[in-house]
GUSE-270385 format. One line per field, with one value per residue: residue number from 1; x, z, y of N, C-alpha, C in turn. Coordinates in nm, 3 decimals. Atoms other than C-alpha are relative to their C-alpha. Layout:
<rs>
kekol	(NUM_...)
n.east	(X_...)
n.up	(Z_...)
n.north	(Y_...)
ca.east	(X_...)
ca.up	(Z_...)
ca.north	(Y_...)
c.east	(X_...)
c.up	(Z_...)
c.north	(Y_...)
</rs>
This chain:
<rs>
kekol	(1_2_3_4_5_6_7_8_9_10_11_12_13_14_15_16_17_18_19_20_21_22_23_24_25_26_27_28_29_30_31_32_33_34_35_36_37_38_39_40_41_42_43_44_45_46_47_48_49_50_51_52_53_54_55_56_57_58_59_60_61_62_63_64_65_66_67_68_69_70_71_72_73_74_75_76_77_78_79_80_81_82_83_84_85_86_87_88_89_90_91_92_93_94_95_96_97_98_99_100_101_102_103_104_105_106_107_108_109_110_111_112_113_114_115_116_117_118_119_120_121_122_123_124_125_126_127_128_129_130_131_132_133_134_135_136_137_138_139_140_141_142_143_144_145_146_147_148_149_150_151_152_153_154_155_156_157_158_159_160_161_162_163_164_165_166_167_168_169_170_171_172_173_174_175_176_177_178_179_180_181_182_183_184_185_186_187_188_189_190_191_192_193_194_195_196_197_198_199_200_201_202_203_204_205_206_207_208_209_210_211_212_213_214_215_216_217_218_219_220_221_222_223_224_225_226_227_228_229_230_231_232_233_234_235_236_237_238_239_240_241_242_243_244_245_246_247_248_249_250_251_252_253_254_255_256_257_258_259_260_261_262_263_264_265_266_267_268_269_270_271_272_273_274_275_276_277_278_279)
n.east	(-0.092_0.038_-0.046_-0.077_0.073_-0.047_-0.044_0.019_-0.066_-0.176_0.050_-0.104_-0.093_0.006_-0.051_-0.029_0.037_-0.150_-0.044_-0.155_-0.096_0.024_-0.101_-0.096_0.016_0.012_-0.140_-0.105_-0.062_-0.086_0.153_0.009_0.093_0.061_0.115_0.103_0.077_0.209_0.017_0.147_0.051_-0.005_-0.101_-0.118_0.019_-0.089_-0.188_0.002_0.055_-0.117_-0.110_-0.086_-0.039_0.029_0.109_-0.048_0.081_-0.071_0.003_0.023_0.167_-0.014_-0.040_0.052_0.194_0.002_-0.054_-0.129_-0.108_-0.120_0.107_-0.020_0.148_0.052_0.045_0.008_0.124_0.019_-0.118_0.054_0.113_-0.008_-0.056_0.167_0.081_-0.046_0.006_0.126_0.005_-0.126_-0.002_-0.159_-0.120_-0.034_0.047_-0.088_0.096_-0.075_0.004_0.052_-0.067_-0.008_0.010_-0.119_-0.102_-0.046_-0.113_-0.012_0.096_0.094_-0.002_0.055_0.124_0.064_-0.020_0.088_0.122_0.056_0.032_0.072_0.093_0.009_-0.071_-0.143_-0.108_-0.173_-0.025_-0.159_-0.074_-0.165_-0.102_-0.153_-0.038_0.129_0.132_0.053_0.060_0.145_0.005_-0.014_0.139_0.130_-0.050_-0.028_0.110_0.066_0.012_-0.103_-0.070_-0.145_-0.010_-0.030_-0.134_-0.009_0.144_0.122_0.058_0.067_-0.168_-0.024_-0.045_-0.181_-0.102_-0.003_-0.021_0.049_-0.131_-0.073_-0.096_-0.135_-0.075_-0.122_-0.037_0.087_0.129_-0.018_-0.010_0.030_0.063_-0.031_-0.027_0.143_0.063_-0.048_0.035_0.174_0.025_0.003_0.108_0.096_0.065_0.017_-0.030_-0.003_0.056_-0.097_0.030_-0.062_-0.107_-0.102_0.058_-0.066_0.018_0.093_-0.029_-0.115_0.078_0.046_-0.077_-0.031_0.082_0.071_0.168_-0.023_-0.031_0.109_-0.008_0.116_-0.087_-0.140_-0.091_0.013_-0.107_0.081_0.069_0.199_0.106_0.123_0.016_0.103_0.072_0.032_-0.130_-0.051_0.087_0.030_0.140_-0.039_-0.072_-0.082_-0.149_0.003_-0.175_-0.056_-0.047_0.170_-0.046_0.154_0.048_0.143_0.016_0.150_0.043_0.039_0.134_0.121_0.079_0.073_0.109_0.091_0.038_0.073_0.074_0.049_0.086_0.144_0.113_0.009_0.119_0.102_-0.034_-0.031_0.031_0.034_0.133_-0.019_-0.059_0.139_0.053)
n.up	(0.021_0.121_-0.118_0.056_-0.001_-0.035_0.090_0.099_-0.007_0.068_0.114_0.048_0.046_0.117_0.043_0.125_0.101_-0.007_0.197_0.035_-0.003_-0.150_-0.058_0.075_-0.083_-0.145_0.022_0.005_-0.108_-0.053_-0.053_0.021_0.036_-0.036_0.083_-0.054_0.099_-0.090_0.143_0.048_0.003_-0.142_-0.048_0.055_-0.004_-0.127_0.026_0.036_-0.075_-0.094_0.074_0.136_0.105_0.102_0.009_0.061_0.014_0.083_0.046_-0.154_0.028_-0.001_-0.179_-0.082_0.000_0.069_-0.047_0.082_-0.116_0.033_0.055_0.145_0.079_0.016_0.171_0.049_-0.008_-0.104_-0.075_0.008_-0.056_-0.138_0.029_0.015_-0.153_-0.057_0.048_-0.066_-0.132_-0.020_0.033_-0.026_0.059_0.090_0.056_0.114_0.056_0.035_0.141_-0.019_0.134_0.133_0.071_0.053_0.031_0.149_0.106_-0.053_0.043_-0.096_-0.197_-0.022_0.020_-0.131_-0.080_0.031_-0.067_-0.120_-0.033_0.109_-0.060_-0.164_-0.080_-0.077_0.048_0.061_-0.028_-0.048_0.034_-0.088_0.006_0.066_0.073_0.098_0.039_0.034_0.099_-0.051_-0.093_0.087_0.137_-0.081_-0.058_0.093_0.109_-0.135_-0.081_-0.083_-0.048_-0.110_0.075_-0.109_0.020_-0.138_0.035_0.085_-0.004_0.140_0.042_-0.046_-0.012_0.013_-0.121_-0.084_-0.123_0.029_-0.121_-0.025_0.126_-0.055_-0.091_0.114_0.114_0.122_-0.015_-0.044_0.095_0.105_-0.011_0.045_0.125_0.029_-0.089_0.064_0.112_-0.056_0.000_0.108_0.084_-0.054_-0.078_-0.099_-0.156_-0.030_-0.140_-0.014_-0.059_-0.069_0.025_-0.102_-0.030_0.050_0.089_-0.003_-0.054_0.115_0.169_-0.030_-0.013_0.147_0.113_0.001_-0.014_-0.136_-0.055_-0.067_-0.031_-0.073_0.005_0.017_-0.064_-0.054_0.078_0.137_0.054_-0.005_-0.061_0.041_-0.080_0.046_-0.103_-0.012_-0.176_-0.087_-0.106_-0.085_0.050_0.085_-0.129_0.075_-0.011_-0.088_-0.021_-0.085_0.006_-0.049_-0.184_0.031_-0.060_-0.075_0.020_-0.009_-0.014_-0.147_-0.108_0.092_0.012_-0.142_0.088_0.069_-0.109_-0.043_0.084_-0.048_-0.078_-0.043_0.079_-0.024_-0.213_-0.003_-0.006_0.152_-0.028_-0.128_0.006_-0.007_0.071_0.074_-0.003)
n.north	(0.099_0.104_0.117_0.081_0.111_0.156_0.118_0.114_0.153_-0.016_0.060_0.108_0.048_-0.011_0.115_0.028_0.158_0.074_-0.003_0.024_-0.161_-0.027_0.075_-0.046_-0.102_0.032_0.075_-0.135_-0.058_0.070_0.066_0.137_0.020_0.094_0.040_0.106_0.075_0.041_0.062_0.031_-0.152_0.027_-0.062_-0.125_-0.152_-0.011_-0.048_-0.192_-0.122_-0.048_-0.129_0.049_-0.033_0.048_0.156_0.099_0.106_0.083_0.140_0.070_0.027_0.220_0.083_-0.012_-0.016_0.134_0.142_0.022_0.028_-0.067_-0.141_0.006_0.041_-0.152_-0.056_-0.163_-0.083_-0.008_-0.134_-0.071_-0.034_-0.060_-0.179_-0.101_0.018_-0.075_-0.180_-0.083_-0.045_-0.047_-0.127_-0.050_0.055_0.023_0.189_0.103_0.076_0.117_0.048_0.185_0.104_0.034_-0.170_-0.064_0.047_0.082_-0.070_-0.108_-0.088_0.027_-0.073_-0.139_0.010_0.001_-0.120_-0.095_0.005_-0.020_-0.167_0.010_0.071_0.057_-0.082_0.011_-0.161_0.053_0.097_0.063_0.099_0.070_0.037_-0.120_-0.092_0.104_-0.019_-0.145_-0.057_-0.038_-0.086_-0.120_0.007_-0.045_-0.116_-0.168_0.016_-0.052_0.076_0.000_0.132_0.036_0.124_0.087_0.117_0.126_0.105_-0.105_0.125_0.079_0.087_0.078_0.150_-0.004_-0.051_0.133_-0.010_-0.127_-0.024_-0.132_-0.042_-0.086_0.043_0.082_-0.130_-0.015_-0.051_-0.129_-0.108_0.016_-0.054_-0.172_-0.001_-0.031_-0.087_-0.138_0.022_-0.083_-0.159_-0.017_0.012_-0.086_-0.009_-0.114_0.047_0.175_0.071_0.136_0.128_0.072_0.004_-0.019_-0.168_-0.092_-0.062_-0.003_-0.181_-0.016_-0.014_-0.097_-0.141_0.004_-0.023_-0.088_0.010_0.095_0.122_0.047_0.171_0.128_0.114_-0.030_-0.056_-0.126_-0.098_-0.024_-0.139_0.065_0.149_0.006_0.180_0.062_-0.007_0.168_0.046_-0.051_0.030_0.104_0.045_0.112_0.057_0.144_-0.022_-0.138_-0.024_-0.071_-0.122_-0.049_-0.084_-0.002_-0.117_0.016_0.181_-0.030_0.136_0.035_-0.059_0.024_0.127_-0.025_-0.094_0.129_0.129_-0.089_-0.023_0.121_0.074_-0.083_0.054_0.120_-0.016_-0.146_-0.110_-0.054_-0.159_-0.026_-0.081_-0.129_0.039_0.065_-0.064)
ca.east	(6.452_6.415_6.338_6.512_6.343_6.400_6.650_6.536_6.624_6.967_6.987_7.166_7.474_7.512_7.536_7.715_7.708_8.044_8.221_8.562_8.684_8.589_8.783_9.031_9.011_8.979_9.307_9.501_9.423_9.464_9.064_9.021_8.771_8.482_8.303_8.075_7.862_7.465_7.276_6.913_6.703_6.704_7.014_7.194_6.952_7.111_7.439_7.355_7.254_7.560_7.786_7.923_8.161_8.135_7.832_7.970_7.721_7.972_8.002_7.987_7.628_7.694_7.841_7.627_7.252_7.294_7.428_7.744_8.052_8.247_8.117_8.206_7.838_7.667_7.540_7.511_7.144_7.150_7.429_7.164_6.906_7.046_7.237_6.862_6.781_7.058_7.057_6.741_6.800_7.139_7.130_7.526_7.747_7.949_7.754_7.999_7.886_8.077_8.155_8.048_8.287_8.331_8.188_8.482_8.742_8.659_8.754_8.707_8.403_8.178_8.289_8.220_7.866_7.820_7.986_7.736_7.461_7.500_7.529_7.274_7.019_7.121_7.235_7.574_7.850_8.127_8.241_8.482_8.728_8.980_9.302_9.632_9.815_9.589_9.301_9.412_9.324_8.958_9.024_9.102_8.794_8.548_8.714_8.716_8.382_8.325_8.269_8.477_8.682_8.803_9.014_9.103_9.397_9.539_9.299_9.088_8.797_8.657_9.068_8.977_8.990_9.350_9.473_9.352_9.341_9.181_9.530_9.735_9.868_10.180_10.372_10.678_10.914_10.790_10.474_10.486_10.691_10.390_10.157_10.307_10.349_9.998_9.877_10.081_9.976_9.557_9.621_9.767_9.504_9.273_9.133_8.988_9.059_9.177_9.057_9.378_9.277_9.437_9.764_10.096_10.009_10.346_10.306_9.995_10.110_10.367_10.129_9.903_10.212_10.301_10.005_9.826_9.428_9.324_9.372_9.071_9.182_8.990_9.242_9.549_9.620_9.611_9.826_9.567_9.345_9.012_8.838_8.587_8.428_8.126_7.840_7.728_8.062_8.102_7.741_7.765_7.454_7.696_7.871_8.003_8.329_8.471_8.842_9.065_9.076_8.661_8.628_8.217_8.056_7.741_7.602_7.257_7.244_7.208_6.944_6.732_6.715_6.627_6.347_6.221_6.216_6.065_5.823_5.745_5.675_5.434_5.228_5.274_5.141_4.880_5.009_5.051_4.827_4.717_4.387_4.538_4.737_4.385_4.099)
ca.up	(10.388_10.103_10.271_10.173_10.027_10.142_9.990_9.713_9.683_9.656_9.271_9.159_9.010_8.628_8.461_8.128_7.858_7.913_7.520_7.414_7.462_7.814_7.898_7.722_7.956_8.248_8.177_8.139_8.440_8.624_8.714_8.736_8.530_8.650_8.432_8.492_8.282_8.257_7.953_8.079_8.107_8.480_8.580_8.293_8.453_8.818_8.704_8.525_8.807_9.068_8.844_8.623_8.350_8.085_8.061_7.899_7.743_7.740_7.598_7.949_7.883_7.818_8.152_8.352_8.221_7.950_8.128_7.911_8.051_7.816_7.632_7.278_7.225_7.242_6.882_6.719_6.727_7.081_7.177_6.967_7.178_7.528_7.396_7.290_7.651_7.787_7.598_7.675_8.052_8.015_8.039_8.129_8.072_7.784_7.567_7.456_7.279_7.247_6.935_6.991_6.829_6.470_6.387_6.344_6.272_5.910_5.717_5.818_5.574_5.781_6.150_6.032_5.879_6.242_6.436_6.258_6.329_6.699_6.693_6.426_6.567_6.947_7.019_7.149_7.108_7.059_7.042_7.168_7.023_7.164_7.037_6.872_6.627_6.379_6.398_6.336_6.012_6.116_6.394_6.131_5.898_6.168_6.331_5.991_5.878_6.299_6.514_6.803_6.917_7.220_7.201_7.445_7.541_7.791_7.848_7.596_7.676_7.323_7.280_7.535_7.405_7.271_7.593_7.726_8.092_8.214_8.444_8.427_8.079_8.040_8.240_7.994_7.850_7.520_7.617_7.804_7.481_7.257_7.458_7.438_7.108_7.045_7.313_7.110_6.772_6.920_6.972_6.675_6.446_6.637_6.907_7.212_7.534_7.560_7.845_7.987_8.135_8.392_8.358_8.591_8.754_8.723_8.340_8.336_8.489_8.233_7.939_8.095_8.153_7.776_7.595_7.525_7.545_7.863_8.006_8.153_8.390_8.489_8.686_8.619_8.942_9.058_8.816_8.520_8.382_8.521_8.655_8.503_8.699_8.575_8.779_8.827_9.039_9.252_9.359_9.438_9.198_8.947_9.244_8.996_9.079_9.295_9.101_9.282_9.143_9.194_9.559_9.622_9.668_9.801_9.828_9.691_9.568_9.933_10.010_9.684_9.786_10.183_9.985_9.763_10.061_10.270_10.033_10.004_10.294_10.374_10.068_10.217_10.589_10.411_10.519_10.164_10.075_10.388_10.416_10.393_10.075_9.881_9.730)
ca.north	(5.222_4.976_4.652_4.302_4.025_3.650_3.468_3.217_2.852_2.802_2.699_2.383_2.328_2.383_2.061_2.070_1.781_1.594_1.597_1.459_1.840_1.828_1.489_1.604_1.983_1.750_1.557_1.872_2.023_1.718_1.636_1.258_1.112_0.897_0.649_0.366_0.114_0.119_-0.083_0.006_0.359_0.315_0.269_0.519_0.812_0.701_0.724_1.054_1.218_1.130_1.358_1.055_1.158_0.899_0.590_0.304_0.088_-0.217_-0.568_-0.683_-0.688_-1.039_-1.143_-0.952_-0.904_-1.239_-1.506_-1.526_-1.674_-1.407_-1.087_-1.228_-1.360_-1.004_-0.923_-0.543_-0.530_-0.644_-0.342_-0.138_-0.185_-0.138_0.210_0.321_0.253_0.415_0.744_0.813_0.814_1.042_1.440_1.513_1.225_1.164_0.790_0.553_0.256_-0.092_-0.236_-0.640_-0.925_-0.936_-0.551_-0.385_-0.632_-0.773_-0.464_-0.064_0.037_-0.219_-0.122_0.239_0.118_-0.028_0.232_0.492_0.280_0.285_0.692_0.685_0.473_0.419_0.729_0.665_0.999_0.763_0.428_0.180_-0.043_-0.324_-0.361_-0.176_-0.110_-0.403_-0.171_0.202_0.236_0.179_0.385_0.658_0.558_0.608_0.889_1.105_1.045_1.243_0.959_0.988_0.683_0.538_0.267_-0.015_-0.215_-0.475_-0.687_-0.659_-0.934_-1.023_-1.204_-1.395_-1.751_-1.603_-1.493_-1.828_-1.650_-1.318_-1.306_-0.944_-0.829_-0.663_-0.831_-0.933_-0.629_-0.728_-0.702_-0.396_-0.226_-0.348_-0.195_0.156_0.095_0.066_0.329_0.607_0.442_0.500_0.841_0.873_0.742_0.977_0.846_1.034_0.830_0.473_0.258_0.009_-0.295_-0.485_-0.410_-0.363_0.002_0.155_0.088_0.187_0.553_0.549_0.518_0.774_1.068_0.975_1.062_1.357_1.230_1.016_0.702_0.556_0.219_-0.102_-0.282_-0.071_0.125_0.463_0.673_0.673_0.988_0.794_0.514_0.321_-0.027_-0.259_-0.103_-0.453_-0.527_-0.242_-0.267_-0.596_-0.713_-0.951_-1.214_-1.490_-1.354_-1.081_-0.951_-0.791_-0.462_-0.403_-0.216_-0.303_-0.011_-0.174_-0.549_-0.502_-0.854_-0.968_-0.693_-0.780_-1.164_-1.031_-0.811_-1.152_-1.360_-1.057_-1.045_-1.407_-1.484_-1.195_-1.355_-1.670_-1.559_-1.322_-1.048_-0.898_-0.656_-0.517_-0.291_-0.021_-0.165_-0.242_-0.066)
c.east	(-0.035_0.018_0.050_-0.106_0.111_0.036_-0.090_0.058_0.100_-0.012_0.120_0.077_-0.004_0.047_0.030_0.019_0.142_0.030_0.163_0.073_0.031_0.113_0.139_0.075_0.049_0.129_0.100_0.026_-0.010_-0.108_0.018_-0.175_-0.057_-0.072_-0.053_-0.034_-0.161_0.001_-0.144_-0.028_0.035_0.119_0.131_-0.072_0.100_0.122_0.022_0.053_0.085_0.109_0.092_0.049_-0.063_-0.058_0.059_-0.102_0.111_-0.075_0.007_-0.126_-0.023_0.015_-0.103_-0.169_-0.048_0.018_0.075_0.086_0.113_-0.069_0.038_-0.146_-0.079_-0.030_0.020_-0.150_-0.014_0.067_-0.092_-0.114_0.032_0.064_-0.140_-0.002_0.037_-0.010_-0.111_-0.043_0.113_-0.034_0.137_0.086_0.032_-0.059_0.098_-0.035_0.134_-0.032_0.045_0.119_-0.053_-0.102_0.094_0.151_-0.009_0.023_-0.109_-0.130_-0.146_0.019_-0.015_-0.105_-0.024_0.035_-0.124_-0.112_-0.031_-0.013_-0.123_-0.184_-0.005_0.009_0.110_0.072_0.067_-0.001_0.133_0.051_0.072_0.066_0.069_-0.007_-0.102_-0.105_-0.018_-0.019_-0.131_-0.029_-0.045_-0.107_-0.045_0.057_0.005_-0.066_-0.096_-0.074_0.107_0.021_0.043_0.024_0.027_0.088_0.059_-0.051_-0.053_-0.088_-0.039_0.153_0.005_0.059_0.167_0.068_-0.025_-0.064_-0.029_0.172_0.043_0.066_0.096_0.104_0.137_0.069_-0.061_-0.128_-0.058_0.024_-0.126_-0.156_0.013_0.015_-0.113_-0.100_0.035_-0.021_-0.199_-0.024_0.044_-0.089_-0.140_-0.101_0.026_0.084_0.034_-0.016_0.145_-0.071_0.066_0.132_0.114_-0.053_0.102_0.002_-0.083_-0.023_0.089_-0.060_-0.128_0.066_0.011_-0.061_-0.065_-0.154_-0.008_0.006_-0.072_0.075_-0.107_0.119_0.180_0.083_-0.064_0.023_-0.104_-0.107_-0.123_0.031_-0.120_-0.028_-0.145_-0.087_-0.039_0.048_-0.039_-0.165_-0.027_-0.126_0.031_0.116_0.056_0.154_0.014_0.181_0.019_-0.031_-0.176_-0.009_-0.223_-0.027_-0.156_-0.041_-0.138_-0.048_-0.083_-0.113_-0.103_-0.035_-0.080_-0.141_-0.080_-0.038_-0.094_-0.175_-0.089_-0.003_-0.133_-0.099_-0.075_-0.106_-0.118_0.012_0.005_-0.124_-0.055_-0.111_0.017_0.041_-0.124_-0.117_-0.165)
c.up	(-0.074_0.053_-0.127_-0.022_0.035_-0.098_-0.066_-0.018_-0.081_-0.171_-0.037_-0.121_-0.131_-0.065_-0.105_-0.003_0.015_-0.169_0.027_0.046_0.130_0.080_-0.012_0.093_0.170_0.001_0.031_0.083_0.106_0.108_-0.052_-0.050_0.059_-0.052_0.049_-0.094_-0.007_-0.127_0.054_-0.023_0.138_0.083_-0.024_0.093_0.151_-0.022_-0.043_0.142_0.112_-0.073_-0.065_-0.088_-0.143_0.051_-0.136_-0.017_-0.032_-0.013_0.097_0.004_0.017_0.099_0.074_-0.012_-0.090_0.039_-0.035_0.098_-0.091_-0.055_-0.133_-0.080_-0.018_-0.149_0.017_0.039_0.175_0.077_-0.045_0.099_0.153_0.007_0.037_0.158_0.073_-0.026_0.016_0.164_0.031_-0.025_-0.031_-0.070_-0.140_-0.010_-0.028_-0.014_-0.005_-0.077_0.010_-0.141_-0.090_-0.094_-0.027_-0.043_-0.177_-0.071_0.083_-0.107_0.079_0.137_-0.089_-0.064_0.145_0.097_0.007_0.014_0.136_0.065_-0.066_0.108_0.172_0.089_0.037_-0.086_-0.006_0.023_0.038_-0.072_0.020_-0.142_-0.043_-0.127_-0.107_-0.037_-0.031_-0.079_0.000_0.104_-0.078_-0.065_0.045_0.051_-0.152_-0.078_0.161_0.117_0.102_0.050_0.079_-0.018_0.188_0.018_0.129_0.005_-0.065_-0.010_-0.144_-0.027_0.093_-0.003_-0.094_0.107_0.055_0.219_-0.010_0.138_-0.083_-0.141_-0.027_0.053_-0.048_-0.030_-0.121_0.034_0.023_-0.095_-0.104_0.049_0.019_-0.116_-0.080_0.101_-0.107_-0.187_-0.005_-0.013_-0.122_-0.133_0.079_0.133_0.133_0.117_-0.074_0.182_0.008_0.130_0.034_-0.030_0.105_0.049_-0.032_-0.159_-0.073_0.039_-0.129_-0.106_0.028_-0.015_-0.176_-0.112_0.048_0.069_0.109_0.031_0.121_0.039_0.056_0.038_-0.019_0.096_-0.018_-0.122_-0.165_0.000_0.104_0.016_-0.076_0.079_-0.060_0.107_0.045_0.125_0.082_0.062_0.069_-0.073_-0.059_0.146_-0.057_0.069_0.061_-0.095_0.089_-0.025_-0.038_0.157_-0.040_0.057_0.109_-0.003_-0.027_-0.046_0.113_0.038_-0.068_0.078_0.169_-0.067_-0.026_0.113_0.130_-0.081_-0.027_0.087_0.083_-0.074_0.052_0.124_-0.034_0.026_-0.078_-0.080_0.127_-0.014_-0.077_-0.199_-0.115_-0.036_-0.013)
c.north	(-0.102_-0.136_-0.132_-0.103_-0.119_-0.071_-0.103_-0.110_-0.024_-0.068_-0.092_0.018_-0.011_-0.123_-0.031_-0.100_-0.005_-0.038_-0.073_0.094_0.002_-0.132_0.042_0.146_-0.118_-0.083_0.110_0.064_-0.089_-0.046_-0.152_-0.042_-0.112_-0.057_-0.141_-0.094_0.014_-0.044_0.018_0.123_0.026_0.051_0.097_0.129_-0.001_0.043_0.103_0.060_-0.027_0.049_-0.099_0.056_-0.076_-0.130_-0.007_-0.102_-0.167_-0.139_-0.077_-0.059_-0.156_-0.058_0.020_-0.009_-0.175_-0.134_-0.072_-0.023_0.128_0.091_-0.038_-0.034_0.128_0.020_0.182_0.048_-0.008_0.098_0.124_0.036_0.001_0.097_0.071_0.023_0.108_0.140_0.051_0.020_0.104_0.119_0.085_-0.062_0.019_-0.200_-0.044_-0.181_-0.102_0.003_-0.178_-0.019_0.004_0.164_0.090_-0.097_-0.048_0.121_0.138_0.090_-0.092_0.033_0.146_-0.025_-0.035_0.128_0.145_-0.031_-0.035_0.160_0.068_-0.036_-0.052_0.137_0.036_0.159_-0.049_-0.125_-0.045_-0.109_-0.083_-0.041_0.098_0.026_-0.038_0.136_0.143_0.053_-0.050_0.085_0.110_0.018_0.050_0.141_0.105_0.019_0.106_-0.054_-0.019_-0.163_-0.015_-0.158_-0.064_-0.141_-0.075_-0.108_0.011_-0.161_-0.073_-0.104_-0.127_-0.165_0.033_-0.011_-0.136_0.046_0.118_0.059_0.168_-0.007_0.078_-0.050_-0.033_0.158_-0.002_0.058_0.155_0.112_-0.032_0.135_0.157_0.053_0.047_0.126_0.138_-0.041_0.033_0.140_0.041_-0.005_0.092_-0.050_0.118_-0.035_-0.145_-0.079_-0.144_-0.076_-0.078_-0.033_0.057_0.156_0.065_0.025_0.061_0.208_0.071_0.052_0.154_0.181_0.017_0.097_0.136_0.003_-0.135_-0.100_-0.028_-0.159_-0.041_-0.108_0.027_0.129_0.159_0.155_0.010_0.118_-0.017_-0.124_-0.044_-0.160_0.019_0.093_-0.122_-0.032_0.054_0.026_-0.123_-0.082_-0.140_-0.086_-0.121_-0.004_0.137_0.042_0.111_0.168_0.089_0.024_0.046_0.106_-0.035_-0.109_-0.002_-0.150_-0.057_0.052_0.018_-0.158_0.011_0.024_-0.103_-0.008_0.051_-0.016_-0.123_-0.071_0.092_-0.040_-0.106_0.004_0.086_0.097_0.101_-0.066_-0.011_0.077_0.077_0.015_-0.037_0.087_-0.035)
</rs>
């Protein structure tokens, strides 16, 4: 009788690379898309290992890491730097880089050059632009050379000085109609997905159902094809304010403070380092 060998270790599930095509397939089969931000190699590696689908190097880095009050101040060179760090830590997720304020608004040729730098120098696999119909010519220009573009509608933080507030957008019939038109225009211009931020949930669900490309919500209710949050918000690291749409999955800032205080106490009391921690 042939002896049976002991079963070997169970193989880990295959981690296929997420692409723009993957996201479209996810929408078509009704699978929700999970996205988070990252700004450095370590955070990107941890987020990627969680099974996240999209990692955005957001211009939110200006607020959560640089201490600015808005996203307007971050530069292209800074985004190139942070994007290159993130790219080193990612194996599976689709890497999307934000194009910061005034890197795509001047003209389509300049926008293309800047998008190309994010792809070629920093290793992103797609770029994100804020705005609707007025930037669709620029979106086409970038897409035509093979760089995937993600749109961003609703509350667009780069326009905060025009809005004057972070309140919910598209609450009037006129603005809701404009949002519908902008979403369709971005799809027609070749965008592979759209982020919709801080708009009424019913409107976001309607737009998600009306488009063939994925709609990823942030503060836009559960009816979108996916969700994105700023990692520092959902981890409780950034605590200057707590938007209603942010669910805190941890309170890491408090834990870090306690750890730092414990360390300070141990040093002051000469309890660190111990004999075992010395050479």
